[in-house]
Every structure is written in C-alpha cells, then in structure tokens.
N, C-alpha and C positions, 0 to 999 in steps of 0.2 A: 437609516435613511437617509443620512447626511454623507457617508462615503457614496452612495449610488448619486445625491445630488453635485456633492464636488466631480469624481469620474463624467456622470451626465454631463454638464456643461464643460467638458475635456471634450469630454465625446462629441457633442453639437456641436461644437465651434471645426472639430476635425470633419466632421460630416458635411456643415455650408463648406467647407474649403476644400471639398474634394470631389463636390456636384459635378463643379465645370470641368472638372478635368476627368470625371468619369473614375471612380472608384468601388469599391467594392462595402454595401451598407450590410453589416450583422445587425443579428436578433439582439436586445436589452440584455444582459445580462441579467441572472435574479440575484440580487443580493441578501443576507442575513436580515434585515429586517423589513423586508420583503417577503421571508416564509409566513406561513403558521404552524409554528414549535411543531404544533401534535402532532398534522397529519407528516411533517417532515422526518418527526422519526419515529411513527408506526408504520409505514409504507415503507422507510430507510430499510428498518428491521427484518419485515417481508424478503425486499427486493434482496439484501443485500447477504441474509441468509441463502436464496437460491443462487446468489451466484458463488457463496463460498463452496454449496455442495458442488457444483459443476468443477468448482478447481481444485477440490479435498485430494483427487487422487494426485495429482503431480507432488503436492508437497508431502504424504507418506513416502514417495518414490524415492524426491530429493533425500529426507530426513532418513531412510533407509541406505540410501548409499552415503552419505556424512558421515555417517557413524560405522559402517562395514570395514573389517581388518583381512582381508583387502576388497577392495569394491568392487563387484562388480562392475561389468559392461549395464548399460539401462538397459537396454531392451533382454539381458538373462535378468535382471532385477524385477520387471515384470510377469518375462515367464515363472519364474519363481518363486512369485505370491500367487498364482493365477495358479500354479500346478498347486500348492500346498495349502492356499487359504480361500481362493476360490476370487470371485470378484469383492465380496464382504471385507479382503483384509484390505484393500485399498479405503476402504474407511471406517479403520480401528480408531480410536477419539477422536471421531466424527462427532457424536452428543455431547461429547463434555467439551471442545471446539463452538458447536454451535452454539450453548446454554451462553457463551463467555459472549459472542456475538453481538449480542444489542447491547450490553451494559457497553461493551469497547467503544463501537459503532459509534453510540448518541455519547460518548465523549470525543470518539474522531470527531464527528462532522460537527458540534456543538464548538469545540473548541480550535476548530479549523475556520469554521464561519466567520464567529465574534473575533478572533486577530486578526482575520484577512481586513475585518469593515475597518477597524479601532486603527491599525495600520496603517493603510491603506488614505483613511483620512487624514493621519497625524502627517505623514511623509506629503503627500497631498499641501496642506499647511504652512508647511515650511518650506512651499516654492520647488518640490523634488515633481520632475517632470513624469507625466501620468504612465508611458515604457515602466520608468522606470522605479517607480509608486507600485503600481500594478505587481512586478518582480520581485520586492524588498518584500511588499504586504503578502506575496503568494508563498515565500520563503520561511517568513517569520510563520507565517500558518500552519507550514507544514512542521516545522518543526517543538511548534507549540500541541502541536492535535497526536503528535508521535509520541508525546513525554505521556502528554494525558492516558492517551491510549495504554503505553506498557504497565500500568498502575494493574488493569484488568487483566491485560494480554502475557505477562508474566507467569502468573501462576498458571495460569489455561495452556498457555503452549505447554510446559512443565509437564503437565497433567497428561495432555493428549499425544505427547511428540513420545511418550514413558509408554501409553498405548500402543500408538503407532509401531515402535521396533519392537514390540510383545513379539517372542519368537526368532529375534533375528541374534538383534548384537545386546539386548536385555537382559541380565538373569532376572531381575524380578518379574514374580507371576498379578497379576492384578484384574479382579473381575469385573472392572468397568472405573469409569470416575471416579464414582464416588469411594471407591474403596481404595484406589491410588492415592486420591485427596487424604484419606484419613490415613493411609501407611505410610505416607510420604511425611504427613505434621505429626505425625509418632515417633517417626526415626530420627527428621534432622531440623522440626520445628515450622516456625513460620518461615526463617530461612532459606528452608528446603522449596517453596515454595516459588520463592522469589530469587534462588539461585539463578544466577544469569542476567539479574536483573542490572546493573550495571552496561554489561554488555550488550543489551538489547537496545538501549537506549545509547549507548555510541552509532548501533550498527543503523536504524531505525531513523534516528533522529535528524542526522546530517541525512541520509539517505531520502529521508521525506523530505527537507527544504530542500535539496536538490531537484527532489522530483518534479514538486510543486512550481519552481522556478523554471526549472524545463521546461515544463510543458506548456507554459505561458507564450517563454520567447521560445519554443516549436510552433505553436500555430500561428503566432504573429509573422514571424519566418517566411511558413507555408503558403499562409493568403498574402503575406506582402508580395512572393514568387507570384500566382493567380493574379493580382492587382496587377503589378509589374504588365502583362499577357496584353490583359483587358484592356487595361489606357493607351496599353502602342496600337490597339481596335478602335481606339477613341467610345469606348461602348461602356456601358453599367451595367451593375452586376447587384443580384438581389438574393443572396441564396436560402433555400428552402432550408428546414430540419434534415434534411437526411445530408445536403450537403455539410452543415455543417457539424452535423456528428461524427462524419466520415473521417473531416478533417479535426476536430478533437478525439476519434480513436486513434487517428494514427499520428498524433500528436505525444497521446498518451502510451502507447508502441515503443515510440521513441524513450521516449522517459525512464519507462519500467527499464527495458533492455540494458540504458546503460545502467543507472541504478544496481542491477542485478550483478553486472562484471564486476563494476565498482566495489560493490561491501559484500561478491562472496566471500572471500577471508572472514570476514566478521562474523558474517553470519555461521558458517562451518564451523568455526570455535566456540563460537553462544552454541551453537544445537548441542554442541557433544558434552559442554557442560554443564546444560539442562538435562541430560540422556544418560550419560555416563557417568558409574559408578567410580570413586577413584579411590577401588581398593584401602580403604581407610584412611587416606589423606584427602585433606579437601583439594577438591577441582578448581584451581585459579585459571588466569586469564596467560601466566605465564609457563603453568603446568602443561596446559591442553595445545599450548602451540607446540612447545618443545613436545610433546607428544604422537603431536601432528607432520612435523620437519622430520622427526623418524624415521614415523610410518612411511615416509613417503617424497620430504623435502617440500617445497614451496609447491609445487602439481597436486601436492594434500590438500590446499587451502581452499582450492576450488572443484573437491569432488562434487557431484552431483549438481554443477553448470549446466548442461542444458536441460534438465528438469525444473530448472530454477529458474534460468533464463524466458525457457515459454510459459515457463508461472506467471511471471512476473510482467510479461508485456502481455499473454493474453489477459490476465489478473486484469494487470492498468488497463486495458482497452474497455474489458467489458464492465471494472468497476466506473470511469471515469465518462462514461456514455449513460450508465446506470443513474448513479452522482445528477450529472447535467438534468436527465429525465424526471428524475426525483424530485431538484429543485423548478424543474417548472410543474409538474402536480402539485407540487405544496404550494404555489405559489396564490399569497392570497387573492379572492377576488378585490378590482377596484371596485370603489363605493358609486 
C-alpha cells in the first residue's frame, strides 16, 4: 500500500494541476497490496491456461522451423503438420506445458508485483520523478519475474519442446510428458532437464525488463498524444475501461513485437540446445551458434521469426489485457 500511497500522491498533484488545462484522467492502478492474493493466483491460473491454449499452435510451428534443416516456409510447415498429424499435431506437449503454467505463472506474477511495489517505493523515496520511478520499477519487476519463472519453465520447455518436434527433427520417441521426463532424467540427469537454463535467463530476463519498461513508456506516449489533441480542443476526457484496455493492448503489441525481433537469435540458440542431441557431445552456446552459422549464416538465427513475432505480439496483447483484467477482478473489496 505504501507504493500506491506515494504514487497516488504524485498522481493527485498531477490531476489537480491538469484539470484546469483539460487532460486525461485514467483509472487508478491496482497495486500488489490491494490484491486478494488467493483470488489473484486461482483466477490467474485459469485465465492464463486459456490464453496459453489459444497461442500454443504458433509456438509449435516456431519450434519446428527453428530445429528443421533446411527450414521449410511457414505455410508449408503448417500444411505438413495438418497432412501428417492433423490438428492434434499443433498441441504436442501441451499437457506438459499446461502442467507447468500454474506454478510458473504464480512465481512470475508474485515476483512481478512484489518487485514493482518494492522498487517503486524505494525510487520515489530517493526523489526520483514518478515516470522514471515507474519505468525503473517495471524493468526491475520484469527482470526478477523472468528469473523466478525460469526455475519452472526451463524443465517444462525441455520436455514439451521434445514432444513438439517428435516426428520432425528429433530421433527420440516419447509416449508423453512423464515418459520424456523419465528418459531425459535417466540419460542426462537433472542437468538434462535444465539444458539451456543459462541461455533462457540471457534470453528472457533482459527481454522482460525491456518489455515492461517499453510497455509503460508506450502507454505514456499514446496517452500523451491523445492528451495533446484534447488539450488543443480545450476539453477533458475520462476514458472508460474499453479505451484503457485498447491502449494497453496496443502498447503490449508494440513491446512484444520489438522484443521478439531483438531476442530472436538467443531464442533460436536456446531452443536448439534444449531439443537437439549433440551426437555424443555436450550442446554448448558456442557449438550451437557455429552449427547455425554453418547451416545458413546469420539468417539461420532468425528462423521462425514470423510465427514468433506474431505469437509474441498476440501473446503480449492477450496476456496484458488478461492480466490487467485479472488484477481488477482480484482487487480487495473496500471496507
């Protein structure tokens, strides 16, 4: 509640100063201390599971293109999956991925909100302006959330991605998630389940930090642009939930698409490390990178960019609108 009190005071001052000139009055943000945690995590598990189910086919397509040699065009890959495996082919490994969604999302959301609240409070106490404090808090929150979630997501990724590519690039055959987990653990030990963990941190931690900071800044720029035209007309606007959600979704799509392009080479290396066997040798970052460059130069690092860009943009839009909706559903009732 302390962070909201501090930011709320700043927001009240801004609102008071802007009322005379005609500005946009946005709904107050729901902060960590304002949430009913039990409702937040239970509802979040259900909502995000549904979103994951809708976006999973794009992840399967992206993964298959990344590990294929030579990589097929996107539409040809879709046609091949449908022809040989049917629609179920787009949901290989989904049960395993879904099983990891609940604990991973719980860790992610808990770390995100707790860090944002703590860092926001600390930066405001040091006299940092509210916009900079919020951007810094968002970046730090995204960084800590990504690191926390990877302790669950990495083994889930290793197992689910092996199942995704069965019948394409992988020679190992698994009867399901449990069978894959058991065989990987037996052959490679615990390290096999955490293959690519360091690369996952290098991929997702900075990506999340940039994403959350960009998301906040994109929102601010969009609202500032709208506010300029409103002030020119001398009027005042109090946007409803629909307008707020639209701006949030647009900001998320911009941040997600940019993040996909920037982190694509890292994601390709991570995926190949987690999925492909090293032919008796350990799959390292250097070895994987050299293999990619031999196969197709720097362009090989961007295999599957189309599906990943579309997936991340759509995922970012749906995830953030779902997330903001979830926070409002989980807000504690006023006494």
